[in-house]
Backbone bond lengths (Angstrom), bond angles and torsions (degrees), N, CA, C in turn:
res aa  C-N    CA-C-N  psi(-1)  N-CA   C-N-CA  omega(-1)  CA-C   N-CA-C  phi
1 M - - - 1.475 - - 1.517 110.19 -
2 S 1.285 119.10 136.35 1.424 123.99 177.66 1.470 114.02 -129.42
3 Y 1.270 117.24 167.62 1.441 125.27 175.74 1.524 107.15 -95.23
4 D 1.389 115.14 113.47 1.540 119.96 -167.71 1.451 110.85 -114.38
5 L 1.392 110.69 130.52 1.443 120.64 176.64 1.540 109.35 -130.48
6 L 1.306 112.35 152.99 1.528 118.23 -177.87 1.479 109.68 -127.86
7 V 1.298 121.56 136.01 1.451 126.92 165.01 1.542 106.05 -113.45
8 F 1.331 114.32 146.37 1.461 117.54 -176.26 1.504 113.60 -152.49
9 A 1.325 114.97 157.34 1.482 118.72 176.89 1.553 107.40 -70.92
10 P 1.314 113.36 116.51 1.473 116.68 -172.28 1.525 115.22 -64.06
11 E 1.314 116.27 -24.68 1.460 122.57 179.69 1.502 111.58 -74.76
12 K 1.329 120.01 -18.39 1.422 126.23 -175.75 1.538 113.02 -95.72
13 A 1.302 119.04 -20.75 1.463 121.43 -177.36 1.563 109.36 -101.71
14 P 1.338 113.52 141.74 1.527 118.54 177.15 1.517 106.15 -60.90
15 K 1.364 112.18 151.32 1.501 120.82 177.08 1.512 111.18 -85.33
16 D 1.353 117.32 -32.76 1.451 123.34 178.87 1.478 110.83 -67.03
17 R 1.425 117.88 138.28 1.390 119.59 -176.25 1.577 114.03 -60.39
18 E 1.271 117.67 -52.37 1.509 120.64 -179.87 1.569 111.18 -55.60
19 A 1.316 116.69 -46.33 1.477 121.86 179.01 1.497 109.70 -65.40
20 F 1.331 116.57 -39.99 1.520 118.63 178.62 1.572 107.94 -62.67
21 L 1.276 118.30 -49.10 1.437 118.19 -178.63 1.535 112.74 -60.16
22 T 1.354 116.89 -34.91 1.474 118.46 175.57 1.575 110.05 -69.63
23 W 1.293 119.42 -39.35 1.455 124.45 175.72 1.548 106.80 -60.53
24 W 1.313 118.42 -48.05 1.485 119.77 179.06 1.461 110.36 -61.45
25 G 1.325 121.77 -42.12 1.451 120.07 179.23 1.517 114.00 -60.94
26 E 1.391 114.17 -34.30 1.447 117.12 179.99 1.541 110.59 -76.99
27 T 1.302 113.26 -37.45 1.530 119.58 176.78 1.532 110.77 -59.56
28 A 1.340 114.50 -42.82 1.434 122.09 -176.29 1.532 114.70 -68.77
29 E 1.328 116.40 -7.77 1.443 120.04 170.73 1.517 115.94 -71.94
30 W 1.328 113.99 -16.55 1.474 123.81 178.56 1.478 113.11 47.91
31 S 1.323 115.73 59.60 1.443 123.96 -172.55 1.580 112.88 -118.93
32 E 1.287 114.07 27.86 1.512 117.73 -178.05 1.496 113.95 -76.83
33 G 1.376 118.34 -10.74 1.460 117.08 173.35 1.590 113.01 87.72
34 H 1.287 118.09 24.07 1.459 124.37 177.81 1.528 110.19 -142.80
35 S 1.298 114.06 166.70 1.557 117.84 172.37 1.504 108.26 -65.40
36 Y 1.318 117.34 140.78 1.437 124.56 179.17 1.462 114.35 -96.87
37 N 1.366 116.95 16.43 1.451 122.63 -177.35 1.541 112.99 -106.15
38 D 1.362 120.26 -4.94 1.472 121.82 -169.53 1.548 107.38 -124.94
39 P 1.284 118.60 125.19 1.456 121.83 -177.95 1.519 112.02 -77.68
40 K 1.264 118.34 0.03 1.546 118.65 176.17 1.490 111.98 -61.02
41 V 1.306 123.96 -17.83 1.462 127.28 177.24 1.518 111.26 -85.19
42 S 1.321 117.52 -8.58 1.507 123.00 -172.62 1.501 109.82 -94.45
43 S 1.363 113.08 165.99 1.499 119.01 171.32 1.479 111.23 -64.50
44 P 1.364 117.09 162.06 1.443 118.53 178.65 1.519 111.46 -61.39
45 E 1.314 122.39 -33.46 1.490 122.98 176.08 1.530 111.94 -64.53
46 L 1.318 115.80 -44.51 1.490 118.84 178.73 1.512 110.05 -64.40
47 R 1.321 114.93 -45.01 1.442 119.79 -178.74 1.578 110.19 -61.01
48 A 1.298 116.98 -43.27 1.475 120.00 177.78 1.497 112.32 -62.40
49 W 1.332 116.44 -44.79 1.475 120.50 173.43 1.515 112.88 -54.95
50 F 1.286 117.73 -47.94 1.434 124.00 -177.85 1.557 111.02 -61.10
51 L 1.303 114.11 -45.30 1.519 119.10 -177.19 1.508 111.73 -66.32
52 E 1.326 117.69 -29.16 1.505 124.19 175.81 1.508 107.47 -77.72
53 M 1.284 120.95 -42.22 1.464 124.45 -177.54 1.498 112.10 -62.60
54 I 1.371 115.96 -41.72 1.480 117.58 -174.93 1.562 112.24 -69.80
55 K 1.240 118.80 -9.19 1.483 121.85 174.34 1.486 109.35 -70.36
56 S 1.331 122.24 -35.10 1.435 125.96 177.67 1.506 112.28 -100.34
57 Y 1.336 115.86 -32.80 1.454 122.58 -172.15 1.619 107.22 -126.23
58 P 1.330 116.49 74.40 1.498 120.67 -175.86 1.552 111.55 -47.01
59 A 1.335 111.88 147.63 1.467 119.42 176.21 1.569 111.26 -73.08
60 M 1.335 116.60 136.88 1.429 123.03 -179.47 1.542 108.26 -74.96
61 N 1.315 118.22 -33.96 1.453 123.96 -170.02 1.557 110.08 -135.60
62 G 1.283 114.63 166.43 1.491 119.11 171.93 1.459 116.46 91.58
63 P 1.319 115.63 -174.35 1.506 117.74 -175.74 1.547 112.50 -72.11
64 F 1.268 120.91 -6.76 1.468 121.17 178.77 1.518 110.99 -106.84
65 S 1.351 116.38 6.74 1.507 116.95 178.96 1.545 106.87 -86.74
66 S 1.291 115.89 166.29 1.436 123.25 -179.32 1.478 107.49 -121.37
67 E 1.324 112.90 152.73 1.485 116.04 175.08 1.554 112.09 -78.25
68 E 1.295 116.64 -16.92 1.447 122.65 175.31 1.504 111.64 -107.80
69 F 1.324 114.12 122.59 1.508 116.98 -179.54 1.525 108.23 -80.52
70 P 1.350 113.12 152.84 1.526 116.34 175.12 1.429 113.64 -64.44
71 E 1.323 119.80 162.46 1.483 122.85 179.30 1.551 110.86 -50.39
72 D 1.315 115.38 -43.18 1.478 119.23 178.58 1.533 106.41 -95.95
73 D 1.316 116.84 87.01 1.470 119.63 -174.35 1.531 113.14 -69.06
74 S 1.322 118.58 -8.55 1.481 116.75 177.24 1.509 111.05 -73.78
75 T 1.323 117.65 -7.24 1.481 119.89 175.64 1.527 114.72 -81.96
76 V 1.361 114.28 -12.39 1.454 119.60 177.47 1.485 108.10 -64.13
77 T 1.291 117.85 131.42 1.446 124.50 -170.55 1.510 112.39 -126.43
78 D 1.297 120.09 140.24 1.442 128.18 175.66 1.523 108.16 -91.21
79 Y 1.343 115.04 113.47 1.464 120.55 -178.95 1.536 106.65 -109.33
80 S 1.364 115.33 135.51 1.479 120.33 169.00 1.571 104.20 -111.77
81 V 1.296 113.77 112.67 1.445 121.78 -170.06 1.541 108.05 -101.80
82 G 1.313 119.59 117.42 1.475 123.74 177.33 1.495 110.02 -117.00
83 K 1.335 112.64 179.42 1.508 118.12 -179.76 1.512 111.79 -69.50
84 E 1.332 118.15 -31.11 1.517 121.89 -174.23 1.551 111.95 -116.69
85 A 1.308 115.76 -8.75 1.500 115.25 -176.18 1.534 108.58 -157.42
86 I 1.333 113.61 156.45 1.507 121.78 175.88 1.502 105.84 -129.16
87 Y 1.251 117.56 123.86 1.455 127.28 179.12 1.517 109.88 -102.87
88 A 1.276 118.34 129.88 1.427 122.41 -176.70 1.504 112.10 -126.53
89 A 1.311 115.16 123.37 1.514 124.59 -177.84 1.502 107.86 -103.56
90 F 1.330 117.26 108.97 1.444 125.35 -178.07 1.537 112.40 -97.61
91 A 1.262 117.08 161.82 1.487 121.55 167.97 1.497 108.46 -71.92
92 W 1.305 119.91 138.24 1.459 122.91 -178.51 1.550 110.85 -56.07
93 S 1.337 117.36 -32.84 1.475 120.46 179.80 1.556 112.62 -63.44
94 K 1.292 113.73 -15.22 1.500 118.20 -178.21 1.563 109.81 -110.82
95 A 1.322 118.66 13.93 1.458 120.77 -169.38 1.561 111.88 -59.82
96 E 1.300 114.09 -49.00 1.541 117.64 -177.20 1.521 112.51 -64.30
97 A 1.303 118.03 -48.64 1.423 123.15 179.84 1.476 111.02 -63.80
98 A 1.381 119.35 -42.69 1.445 122.26 -176.77 1.509 107.80 -70.63
99 Y 1.316 121.09 -35.55 1.445 121.94 174.29 1.451 112.75 -59.08
100 E 1.282 118.50 -48.71 1.456 124.48 179.97 1.542 113.34 -57.79
101 Q 1.420 112.79 -46.40 1.459 117.21 -177.30 1.556 111.08 -72.72
102 V 1.338 117.73 -41.96 1.411 120.40 176.65 1.584 113.16 -61.22
103 F 1.278 116.70 -42.22 1.474 123.38 177.08 1.504 109.38 -60.88
104 S 1.369 114.50 -53.63 1.521 119.13 -176.88 1.529 111.04 -59.19
105 L 1.306 117.30 -48.69 1.457 119.77 -179.18 1.532 112.29 -67.56
106 A 1.300 118.56 -29.79 1.493 121.48 175.79 1.513 107.22 -63.59
107 A 1.313 117.57 -46.23 1.473 121.03 178.06 1.535 111.28 -59.40
108 K 1.333 114.41 -50.46 1.459 121.30 179.35 1.477 111.50 -52.15
109 H 1.319 118.57 -46.65 1.462 122.62 -172.04 1.549 109.59 -97.11
110 R 1.320 119.97 10.97 1.470 123.14 171.62 1.464 111.50 61.66
111 L 1.364 116.21 46.18 1.452 124.29 -178.96 1.519 111.36 -111.56
112 G 1.262 119.42 155.13 1.453 123.42 168.61 1.431 112.95 -74.73
113 F 1.300 118.84 156.84 1.490 124.27 -177.77 1.494 110.46 -135.62
114 F 1.319 114.68 133.24 1.458 121.31 179.15 1.474 110.96 -128.85
115 D 1.339 118.90 120.95 1.364 127.96 -174.78 1.543 106.38 -89.79
116 A 1.337 118.13 76.46 1.458 120.31 -169.06 1.561 111.11 -70.95
117 S 1.356 121.38 -16.25 1.383 118.70 -179.13 1.514 114.43 -97.79
118 S 1.282 117.37 -6.02 1.535 120.22 -178.52 1.493 109.49 -74.44
119 E 1.262 113.90 162.16 1.491 124.13 176.33 1.612 108.70 -65.64
120 T 1.305 115.26 -31.16 1.508 114.95 -177.86 1.523 113.17 -100.00
121 S 1.321 115.53 -5.60 1.468 119.42 -175.13 1.479 115.12 41.01
122 A 1.310 113.33 60.06 1.458 121.46 -175.80 1.534 112.23 -68.59
123 V 1.291 113.05 147.46 1.521 122.30 173.02 1.503 110.10 -120.97
124 W 1.383 115.53 131.77 1.397 122.74 -178.60 1.546 109.34 -123.09
125 L 1.318 116.69 146.41 1.452 120.09 176.98 1.514 111.45 -134.59
126 P 1.407 118.73 154.25 1.421 118.33 -175.62 1.540 108.89 -65.78
127 D 1.315 112.37 143.49 1.526 117.65 -178.89 1.546 115.06 -95.67
128 G 1.326 115.77 -0.42 1.475 119.65 -179.72 1.470 112.61 91.74
129 N 1.396 117.21 -7.21 1.485 119.87 -179.28 1.514 110.06 -117.62
130 G 1.297 118.75 21.42 1.460 121.86 -179.36 1.454 116.26 83.16
131 E 1.359 114.53 9.21 1.512 119.53 179.47 1.532 107.58 -119.62
132 L 1.322 114.48 171.13 1.451 122.44 176.63 1.541 108.60 -110.05
133 K 1.273 115.05 140.20 1.526 121.12 -177.27 1.546 106.64 -119.40
134 L 1.392 113.26 129.42 1.437 116.31 174.71 1.521 111.25 -66.09
135 V 1.377 115.97 125.53 1.461 118.09 -176.72 1.523 110.80 -107.61
136 H 1.330 117.89 -29.08 1.531 118.71 175.43 1.464 107.71 -166.55
137 Q 1.380 115.08 155.26 1.348 125.52 174.21 1.480 111.78 -152.60
138 G 1.306 118.67 164.17 1.437 118.08 -178.98 1.579 107.18 -159.25
139 E 1.274 119.73 -150.11 1.433 125.62 177.27 1.527 107.55 -95.51
140 A 1.318 113.86 151.80 1.449 121.42 175.65 1.555 112.79 -55.47
141 S 1.306 112.16 -30.71 1.500 118.28 -179.39 1.559 108.70 -63.98
142 D 1.259 120.78 -17.42 1.513 124.13 179.86 1.573 107.42 -60.08
143 L 1.343 115.02 -25.49 1.502 118.80 -173.70 1.546 111.26 -86.30
144 S 1.277 118.81 -3.87 1.485 119.44 179.99 1.477 110.27 -51.86
145 G 1.279 115.62 138.06 1.471 121.74 -176.28 1.477 115.31 92.79
146 T 1.306 118.31 -5.21 1.448 120.62 172.22 1.588 106.62 -107.91
147 D 1.360 112.92 169.32 1.439 118.48 -179.18 1.501 110.26 -96.85
148 A 1.319 118.00 16.46 1.438 124.47 -174.85 1.522 108.85 -66.72
């Protein structure tokens, strides 16, 4: 079990909660026909977010992974990198710090943010002023039927 967060291209995801969860369910099938370890398939904003994240939370797999783990190997993170979204699976021991960094960098790079592991499964979008705005949330049970 991991602590899972998602950043996404806000213009690609539906704004409505039900439509967003459907989009997320389809995205989580990871059927885009490419490797999900390399951000070269992503938008410049997603790629920039990823390259900043791996400085603190190194990639477990792919061209940006290392054969040598950092001293604190609980920072090693499993990223699934798509064209419109990047899913990150963190160690639960890093949940609070990972949340803060993912959220902050999502705002910096004008990306959407989905707290897939929270009880409310909150979705945030850029507000145009360098901040993220909560657009909808519900119960974790809203995610039933997805592999999140």
